[in-house]
PAPA-821747 format. One line per 3 residues: number of its first residue (from 1); their letters; for each residue x, y, z of C-alpha. Coordinates in Angstrom, 1 decimal, padded with zeros to 4 digits, always signed. Example, Ala and Ser with C-alpha at 12.3 -4.5 7.8 and 13.67 -1.06 7.14 Angstrom:
2
1> as> +012.3 -004.5 +007.8; +013.7 -001.1 +007.1
***
This chain:
473
1> xxx> +021.0 +000.7 +017.8; +018.5 +001.6 +015.0; +015.0 +000.9 +013.9
4> xxx> +015.4 -001.3 +010.8; +012.7 -001.3 +008.2; +011.8 -004.7 +006.7
7> xxx> +012.6 -005.4 +003.1; +009.4 -006.3 +001.3; +009.3 -008.7 -001.6
10> xxx> +010.3 -006.8 -004.8; +007.6 -006.3 -007.3; +008.2 -008.6 -010.3
13> xxx> +007.5 -007.0 -013.7; +007.4 -009.0 -016.9; +008.3 -007.2 -020.1
16> xxx> +007.6 -008.2 -023.7; +008.3 -005.9 -026.6; +007.2 -006.5 -030.1
19> xxx> +006.4 -005.4 -033.7; +005.1 -007.0 -036.9; +007.8 -009.2 -038.4
22> xxx> +006.6 -008.5 -042.0; +008.3 -005.1 -041.6; +011.8 -006.3 -041.0
25> xxx> +012.8 -007.3 -044.6; +011.0 -004.3 -046.0; +012.7 -001.8 -043.7
28> xxx> +016.1 -003.2 -042.6; +016.9 -000.3 -040.2; +013.6 -000.5 -038.3
31> xxx> +014.1 -003.5 -036.1; +017.5 -002.4 -034.7; +015.9 +001.0 -033.8
34> xxx> +012.9 -000.7 -032.1; +015.1 -003.1 -030.2; +017.2 -000.2 -028.9
37> xxx> +013.9 +001.4 -027.7; +013.0 -001.9 -025.9; +016.4 -001.9 -024.2
40> xxx> +015.8 +001.7 -023.0; +012.4 +000.7 -021.6; +013.9 -002.2 -019.7
43> xxx> +016.6 +000.1 -018.3; +014.0 +002.6 -017.1; +011.8 -000.1 -015.6
46> xxx> +014.8 -001.5 -013.7; +015.2 +001.9 -012.1; +011.7 +001.8 -010.6
49> xxx> +012.5 -000.5 -007.7; +011.2 -003.7 -009.3; +012.6 -006.9 -010.7
52> xxx> +012.3 -007.0 -014.5; +011.8 -010.3 -016.3; +012.4 -009.5 -019.9
55> xxx> +010.9 -012.0 -022.3; +012.5 -010.4 -025.3; +011.3 -009.0 -028.6
58> xxx> +008.5 -010.9 -030.5; +007.7 -010.6 -034.2; +004.9 -013.0 -034.7
61> xxx> +002.2 -015.0 -032.9; +004.4 -018.0 -032.3; +007.1 -015.9 -030.6
64> xxx> +004.3 -014.2 -028.6; +003.2 -017.6 -027.3; +006.7 -018.5 -026.3
67> xxx> +007.1 -015.2 -024.4; +003.7 -015.8 -022.8; +005.0 -019.2 -021.4
70> xxx> +008.2 -017.5 -020.1; +006.2 -014.9 -018.3; +003.7 -017.4 -016.9
73> xxx> +006.4 -019.4 -015.3; +008.0 -016.3 -013.9; +004.9 -015.5 -011.7
76> xxx> +004.9 -011.8 -012.5; +003.0 -009.2 -010.5; +002.5 -007.0 -013.6
79> xxx> +003.2 -007.7 -017.3; +004.1 -004.7 -019.5; +003.7 -005.1 -023.3
82> xxx> +005.7 -002.5 -025.2; +004.1 -001.7 -028.6; +007.1 -000.4 -030.5
85> xxx> +005.2 -000.3 -033.7; +002.1 -002.0 -035.2; +001.7 -005.6 -034.1
88> xxx> -001.3 -007.9 -034.3; -003.5 -008.7 -031.2; -002.8 -012.4 -031.8
91> xxx> +000.8 -011.7 -030.7; -000.2 -010.5 -027.3; -003.4 -012.4 -026.7
94> xxx> -001.5 -015.4 -025.1; +000.5 -013.1 -022.9; -002.7 -011.5 -021.6
97> xxx> -004.5 -014.8 -021.1; -001.9 -017.2 -019.7; -000.1 -015.4 -016.9
100> xxx> -002.9 -014.5 -014.6; -001.2 -011.2 -013.9; -002.6 -007.8 -014.9
103> xxx> -001.3 -006.5 -018.2; -000.3 -002.9 -019.0; +000.3 -001.9 -022.6
106> xxx> +002.7 +001.0 -023.2; +003.1 +003.0 -026.4; +006.2 +005.1 -026.2
109> xxx> +007.4 +006.5 -029.5; +011.0 +007.5 -029.9; +010.6 +011.3 -029.5
112> xxx> +007.8 +013.9 -029.0; +007.0 +014.1 -032.7; +008.1 +012.9 -036.2
115> xxx> +010.2 +015.0 -038.5; +007.6 +015.0 -041.3; +009.9 +016.6 -043.9
118> xxx> +012.5 +013.8 -043.7; +010.6 +010.7 -042.6; +010.0 +007.8 -045.0
121> xxx> +007.7 +004.9 -044.3; +010.3 +003.0 -042.3; +011.0 +006.0 -040.0
124> xxx> +007.2 +006.5 -039.5; +006.6 +002.9 -038.5; +008.8 +003.5 -035.4
127> xxx> +006.2 +006.0 -034.3; +003.0 +004.0 -034.8; +002.8 +002.1 -031.6
130> xxx> -000.6 +003.9 -031.1; -002.0 +002.1 -034.1; -002.6 -001.3 -032.5
133> xxx> -004.0 +000.2 -029.2; -007.7 +000.2 -030.3; -007.3 -003.3 -031.7
136> xxx> -005.7 -004.5 -028.4; -008.5 -002.9 -026.4; -011.2 -004.6 -028.4
139> xxx> -009.5 -008.0 -028.4; -008.7 -007.9 -024.7; -012.4 -007.0 -024.0
142> xxx> -013.5 -010.0 -026.0; -011.0 -012.3 -024.3; -012.2 -011.2 -020.9
145> xxx> -009.0 -009.4 -020.0; -008.9 -005.9 -018.4; -007.4 -003.3 -020.7
148> xxx> -005.1 -000.5 -019.5; -002.4 +001.5 -021.3; +000.0 +004.4 -021.1
151> xxx> +000.9 +006.4 -024.2; +003.8 +008.9 -024.5; +007.4 +008.9 -025.8
154> xxx> +010.5 +007.3 -024.5; +011.7 +010.1 -022.3; +008.2 +011.4 -021.4
157> xxx> +008.3 +011.8 -017.6; +004.5 +012.2 -017.4; +004.2 +008.8 -019.0
160> xxx> +006.8 +007.3 -016.8; +005.0 +008.7 -013.7; +001.9 +006.9 -014.9
163> xxx> +003.8 +003.7 -015.5; +005.4 +003.9 -012.0; +001.9 +004.2 -010.5
166> xxx> +000.9 +000.9 -012.1; +004.1 -000.8 -010.8; +003.4 +000.5 -007.3
169> xxx> -000.2 -000.7 -007.6; +001.1 -004.1 -008.7; +003.3 -004.1 -005.6
172> xxx> +000.3 -003.5 -003.4; -001.6 -006.3 -005.1; +001.4 -008.6 -004.6
175> xxx> +001.6 -007.6 -000.9; -002.0 -008.8 -000.5; -001.6 -011.9 -002.6
178> xxx> +001.5 -013.1 -000.7; +000.5 -011.5 +002.6; +000.0 -013.1 +006.0
181> xxx> -002.3 -011.1 +008.3; -002.5 -011.7 +012.0; -005.8 -011.4 +013.9
184> xxx> -005.1 -011.6 +017.6; -007.6 -011.8 +020.4; -011.3 -011.0 +019.9
187> xxx> -013.6 -008.4 +018.5; -014.0 -005.1 +020.4; -017.5 -005.6 +021.8
190> xxx> -020.2 -003.4 +020.2; -018.2 -002.3 +017.1; -020.3 -003.8 +014.4
193> xxx> -018.4 -001.9 +011.7; -015.1 -003.5 +012.4; -016.2 -007.1 +012.2
196> xxx> -014.8 -008.8 +009.1; -015.2 -012.4 +007.9; -011.6 -013.5 +007.6
199> xxx> -012.4 -015.6 +004.5; -013.3 -012.4 +002.6; -009.6 -011.4 +002.7
202> xxx> -008.2 -014.3 +000.7; -011.4 -014.3 -001.4; -011.1 -010.7 -002.5
205> xxx> -007.4 -009.7 -002.0; -005.5 -013.0 -001.7; -003.1 -014.0 +001.1
208> xxx> -003.9 -015.6 +004.5; -005.4 -014.5 +007.8; -003.7 -016.2 +010.8
211> xxx> -006.0 -016.4 +013.9; -003.9 -015.9 +017.0; -004.6 -016.2 +020.7
214> xxx> -003.5 -013.7 +023.4; -001.6 -016.6 +024.9; +000.5 -016.8 +021.7
217> xxx> +001.9 -013.4 +022.8; +001.7 -014.0 +026.6; +004.0 -017.0 +026.5
220> xxx> +006.5 -015.0 +024.4; +006.3 -012.0 +026.8; +007.2 -014.3 +029.7
223> xxx> +010.3 -015.5 +027.9; +011.7 -011.9 +027.3; +014.8 -011.3 +029.4
226> xxx> +015.6 -008.2 +031.4; +018.5 -007.5 +029.1; +016.3 -007.6 +026.1
229> xxx> +013.8 -005.3 +027.8; +016.5 -002.8 +028.7; +017.8 -002.9 +025.1
232> xxx> +014.3 -002.2 +023.8; +013.9 +000.7 +026.2; +017.2 +002.1 +025.0
235> xxx> +015.8 +001.9 +021.4; +012.6 +003.6 +022.4; +014.6 +006.5 +024.0
238> xxx> +016.3 +007.0 +020.6; +013.1 +006.9 +018.7; +010.8 +008.8 +021.1
241> xxx> +010.9 +011.7 +023.5; +009.9 +010.0 +026.8; +007.5 +012.3 +028.7
244> xxx> +007.8 +012.6 +032.5; +004.3 +011.0 +032.8; +005.8 +007.6 +031.8
247> xxx> +006.6 +005.4 +034.8; +009.5 +003.1 +034.7; +007.3 +000.1 +035.3
250> xxx> +004.9 +000.9 +032.4; +007.8 +001.7 +030.1; +009.5 -001.6 +030.9
253> xxx> +006.3 -003.5 +030.4; +005.7 -001.9 +027.0; +009.3 -002.7 +026.0
256> xxx> +008.9 -006.3 +027.1; +005.7 -006.7 +025.1; +007.4 -005.0 +022.1
259> xxx> +010.2 -007.6 +022.1; +007.6 -010.4 +022.3; +005.6 -008.8 +019.4
262> xxx> +008.7 -008.9 +017.2; +009.0 -012.6 +017.9; +005.4 -013.3 +017.3
265> xxx> +005.5 -011.5 +014.0; +008.7 -013.4 +013.0; +007.4 -016.8 +014.2
268> xxx> +004.1 -016.5 +012.2; +005.7 -014.6 +009.3; +003.2 -011.8 +009.6
271> xxx> +002.9 -008.8 +007.3; +000.3 -007.1 +009.4; -001.4 -007.5 +012.7
274> xxx> -004.8 -006.5 +014.2; -005.4 -007.1 +017.9; -007.7 -006.5 +020.9
277> xxx> -008.2 -008.2 +024.3; -010.5 -006.8 +027.0; -009.2 -008.6 +030.1
280> xxx> -010.3 -008.0 +033.7; -009.0 -006.4 +036.9; -005.4 -006.0 +035.8
283> xxx> -004.8 -009.7 +035.2; -002.0 -010.9 +032.9; -004.0 -011.0 +029.7
286> xxx> -005.3 -007.5 +030.3; -001.8 -006.2 +030.8; -000.6 -007.9 +027.6
289> xxx> -003.5 -006.4 +025.7; -002.8 -002.9 +027.2; +001.0 -003.2 +026.4
292> xxx> +000.8 -003.2 +022.7; +001.1 +000.5 +021.7; +004.9 +000.9 +021.9
295> xxx> +005.7 -002.3 +020.1; +002.9 -001.9 +017.5; +004.2 +001.6 +016.6
298> xxx> +007.7 +000.2 +016.2; +006.4 -002.6 +014.0; +004.4 -000.2 +011.9
301> xxx> +007.4 +002.1 +011.4; +009.3 -001.0 +010.1; +006.6 -001.7 +007.5
304> xxx> +004.5 -004.2 +009.5; +001.3 -002.3 +010.3; -000.2 -003.3 +013.7
307> xxx> -003.5 -001.8 +014.8; -005.8 -002.1 +017.8; -009.5 -002.7 +018.3
310> xxx> -009.3 -005.9 +016.0; -009.4 -003.6 +012.9; -008.4 -006.1 +010.3
313> xxx> -009.5 -004.0 +007.3; -007.6 -000.9 +008.6; -004.4 -003.0 +009.1
316> xxx> -004.8 -003.8 +005.4; -005.4 -000.2 +004.4; -002.3 +000.7 +006.4
319> xxx> -000.3 -002.0 +004.6; -001.5 -000.6 +001.3; -000.4 +003.0 +002.1
322> xxx> +002.9 +001.8 +003.5; +003.7 -000.1 +000.3; +002.9 +003.1 -001.7
325> xxx> +005.5 +004.9 +000.4; +002.9 +007.0 +002.2; +003.3 +005.6 +005.7
328> xxx> -000.2 +005.1 +007.0; -001.1 +005.7 +010.6; -004.1 +004.3 +012.6
331> xxx> -006.7 +007.1 +012.6; -010.3 +008.0 +013.5; -012.3 +011.2 +013.9
334> xxx> -011.7 +013.2 +017.1; -013.2 +016.6 +016.8; -014.2 +019.4 +014.3
337> xxx> -012.7 +022.9 +014.5; -015.2 +025.2 +012.7; -013.1 +028.3 +013.6
340> xxx> -010.0 +027.0 +011.8; -012.0 +024.9 +009.3; -010.1 +021.7 +010.1
343> xxx> -011.0 +018.2 +011.0; -009.0 +016.8 +013.9; -008.2 +013.1 +013.6
346> xxx> -005.8 +010.5 +015.1; -005.9 +007.7 +017.7; -004.7 +006.7 +021.1
349> xxx> -002.7 +003.9 +019.7; -000.3 +002.6 +017.1; +001.3 +005.2 +014.8
352> xxx> +003.5 +005.2 +011.8; +006.5 +006.9 +013.2; +008.1 +007.5 +009.8
355> xxx> +005.5 +010.2 +009.0; +005.6 +012.1 +012.2; +006.1 +015.9 +012.0
358> xxx> +008.8 +015.7 +014.7; +010.3 +013.3 +017.1; +007.3 +011.4 +018.5
361> xxx> +006.4 +011.5 +022.2; +005.9 +008.6 +024.5; +003.3 +009.6 +027.1
364> xxx> +002.0 +007.7 +030.1; -001.7 +007.1 +030.4; -003.4 +006.1 +033.6
367> xxx> -006.4 +005.0 +031.6; -007.1 +004.1 +028.0; -010.4 +005.8 +027.2
370> xxx> -013.1 +003.2 +026.5; -010.8 +000.3 +027.0; -009.4 -001.6 +030.0
373> xxx> -005.8 -001.3 +031.0; -003.2 +001.5 +031.2; +000.4 +002.1 +030.1
376> xxx> +002.3 +004.2 +027.5; +000.9 +005.7 +024.3; +002.3 +007.5 +021.3
379> xxx> +001.7 +011.2 +020.6; +002.5 +013.1 +017.4; +001.0 +014.9 +014.5
382> xxx> +001.6 +013.8 +010.9; +004.0 +015.8 +008.7; +002.5 +019.0 +007.6
385> xxx> +001.5 +019.2 +004.0; -000.6 +017.0 +001.6; -002.1 +013.8 +003.0
388> xxx> -004.5 +011.1 +001.9; -007.0 +009.1 +003.9; -007.5 +005.5 +002.8
391> xxx> -010.0 +003.2 +004.4; -011.2 -000.3 +003.4; -015.0 -000.3 +003.8
394> xxx> -017.4 -003.2 +003.2; -020.7 -003.3 +001.4; -023.8 -005.2 +002.6
397> xxx> -023.0 -008.1 +000.3; -019.5 -008.4 +001.7; -017.6 -006.6 -001.1
400> xxx> -014.7 -004.5 +000.0; -014.5 -000.8 -001.1; -011.6 +001.6 -001.0
403> xxx> -012.5 +005.0 +000.3; -010.1 +007.9 +000.0; -009.9 +011.7 +000.5
406> xxx> -007.1 +014.2 +000.0; -006.4 +017.1 +002.3; -003.6 +019.0 +004.0
409> xxx> -002.2 +018.7 +007.5; -001.8 +022.2 +008.9; -000.2 +023.6 +012.1
412> xxx> -002.2 +024.6 +015.1; -003.0 +023.6 +018.7; -003.2 +019.9 +019.5
415> xxx> -004.4 +017.9 +022.5; -001.6 +016.5 +024.7; -003.3 +013.3 +025.7
418> xxx> -001.2 +010.6 +024.1; -003.0 +010.7 +020.8; -001.7 +010.9 +017.2
421> xxx> -003.7 +014.0 +016.4; -003.5 +015.9 +013.1; -005.4 +018.9 +011.9
424> xxx> -006.5 +018.2 +008.3; -007.9 +020.9 +006.0; -010.1 +019.5 +003.2
427> xxx> -010.8 +022.9 +001.7; -014.4 +023.0 +002.8; -016.6 +023.2 +005.8
430> xxx> -015.4 +020.5 +008.3; -019.0 +019.5 +009.0; -019.9 +019.0 +005.4
433> xxx> -016.7 +017.0 +004.8; -017.4 +014.8 +007.9; -021.0 +014.0 +006.7
436> xxx> -019.7 +013.1 +003.2; -016.9 +010.9 +004.6; -019.2 +009.1 +007.0
439> xxx> -021.7 +008.4 +004.2; -018.9 +006.9 +002.0; -019.0 +003.3 +003.4
442> xxx> -015.8 +003.7 +005.4; -015.8 +002.4 +009.0; -014.6 +004.5 +011.9
445> xxx> -010.9 +003.8 +011.4; -008.6 +004.3 +008.4; -005.0 +004.9 +007.4
448> xxx> -003.7 +008.5 +007.2; -000.7 +008.8 +004.9; +001.5 +011.5 +003.4
451> xxx> +001.1 +012.9 -000.1; -001.8 +013.1 -002.5; -002.4 +009.5 -003.5
454> xxx> -005.7 +009.2 -005.2; -004.1 +008.7 -008.6; -002.1 +005.8 -007.2
457> xxx> -005.2 +004.5 -005.4; -007.1 +004.5 -008.6; -004.5 +002.2 -010.1
460> xxx> -004.6 +000.0 -007.0; -008.3 -000.3 -007.1; -008.2 -001.3 -010.8
463> xxx> -005.7 -004.1 -010.2; -007.5 -005.3 -007.1; -010.9 -005.2 -008.8
466> xxx> -012.3 -002.9 -006.0; -014.6 +000.0 -006.2; -012.9 +003.3 -005.2
469> xxx> -015.0 +006.1 -003.6; -013.2 +009.5 -003.4; -014.8 +011.9 -001.0
472> xx> -014.7 +015.5 -002.4; -017.7 +017.5 -000.9
***
């Protein structure tokens, strides 16, 4: 038995390469060299976990228009224009205008530098992909198309790292454009910061928000068999260390709800889920609402972020971080440690098990602080080393804003209360950092992921058309 991660939709990258056709009869050896470079670019792109739609090599505006139509029909998430040598902006204008996908221009010359002593005009032209970049930038701006580019040489790993960032960012954009996001239950009373108009999600990010009732889950819970519950408990024992505080009854209930959550997600084709239900006096709906944490953590580890307290925007931030390969665990501030100069943060709820520093613990809680119900909760700290916080805030006018900060998770004492606590060092006074973070526009939950990701988030914000606020006190 194993915890299988979902297979997200592959990012679809369109490629069009080109150069000025007037050169081909003048320099017969040039076109074959440039076409070889285009094949190498296609090969490198195919190795970046994306589907490549190659529209071929264009030599004039008519061929550019034909390539534009090919890429429009392909519904690409990102289009890459490879400037192998000089070409006119009229050749790429239709590509930029028709597809609706963001366009990245790359200028990758054959090697690090020319051999000036031996090069003639034809050899030089293979190195002048930089020449049309200012022209493209000016033309794109006048056409109302965002301009972005990467310059380097064919085997320049620095350049390929930057290209990969744009492909990852396009994957995030696609996850939102094609995503279905569940919102189950009702708002956590009193939390004004977490309230989100569901229409703002498709308006700004794309996708669909599916409004679900607690009964959509309750009915599925009632249909889970004892055998299915035992099998889910066996899986949980593989994934977690089960603490002695966990009662068999609460463990079984969490497992039963977990099986039902999987069915709910499958039946509604959800890519993320935010939930909350208050309930009363231990009745069925309260028990369902309190039984989420085990199943939500297993879903999150599989690539379907599920969060409590009706935090739709944080479920989206977690989806973003997951698709960047950073994990992304449900997080809020817990305490400041001025002696060790760290900020302690985590949550008594869903966690991204893939980024735990060790085998996560399943702990029994007789009470969920500030919420009704009781049951099992997940306890761990995130892998020690570089981390990034990513939240999706909201301005007064409704515009979303990405908020990020980079730090490092460091070892040290942690509370043993069923929380996903991590000690994060931001390289400054924890009080000053907390003040700056709180003033950024983030709400009181966010995603905590592994690695320093601000460079990637910068690309994501660009493709999503969002403001990015990076907190560096």
